[in-house]
C-alpha positions, 0 to 999 in steps of 0.5 A: 500500500502506497500510504495511509489515509485516516478519515476522522469524520466525514459528515454531509452537514457542511457545519462539520469539517472533515479531516484526512490524514495522508501519511505519504505517497498517495496519488489522486487521479481526479479532484477529490472532495471530502465534505467541507474541508480537506487537510493533507499532512505528510509528503509525497503527494502527486495530483494528476489533475487539477493542478497547473503544470508549466511547460519548458520555456522556449527561446523564440530567437530563431525558426518560423514556428515554435511548437509544444507537443505531447499535450495530455488528452485530459487537459482542459485549459492551456495558457500560451505566454509571450515575453519580449517576442518579436519576428523579422517581419510584419506578418500576423503571429498566430496559434495553430492547434495540432492532433495526433502523436506526430502532430497534424496542425489545423490550418483552416476553420478557425472562427475568430478575429483580432483587434489591433489598436481598434483595427479589426482583422478576420483570421481563419488560419489560426488564433490571432496573437498579434499583428507584428511590426518588425523590431517591436517586442510583444508581451501577454497571454492567450488562453485556450479553453476546452468547451466540449469534446474537441472544441476549443475557444480562445481569448487573449491580450498582447501588448508591445512595450516598444511600440504603442500597440495592443492586440485583443483576440478571440476565436473558436475551433473544432478539431477532429481528435484530441488536441496534442500540440500547439504551434506558434507561427506567422500567417505567411509562414516565412517570417522568423522569430528573432527575440523573446521567450514563449511557454505554456501552462496546462490545467 
């Protein structure tokens, strides 16, 4: 047995507090609620769900795309974070979602738009991140949320600290299978990343 669980009291009446004493090495595969209060003592606890997990930050200093792969099928929310990111050109930066062990990225069917300093632009090839200006750097985050099945919605705000520019975006996409990967690239596919850091949070 991996550890010991001692349940002192579990009452349906919310006026009572329930206490759980966990000695060590207990793994919970889902969110667990015991009455009104859950108290953990000891070490070695591992939660497979209901925690925020950070990816590995990637320096966005080269290449035409930045990919994050191996996303678990039980993930329900993903935050894509940008710090001082810039590209070599002026093509819109976008997020595309991938499926499969060797990801196939969806490049059409996105329902969304971005607003760049009150100028709106429709985008069907991905989720808008920002409308870039060469040599300008951008910061912010785009949040993807699983609404049902393989359907996702996205919202975000990105701003430039080197130019007077701010981008708002929202989108939706229905995938043909579980989401397994995220790609950050440009609409023209040829502009390269030349500065900054990108990472993701999984929930």
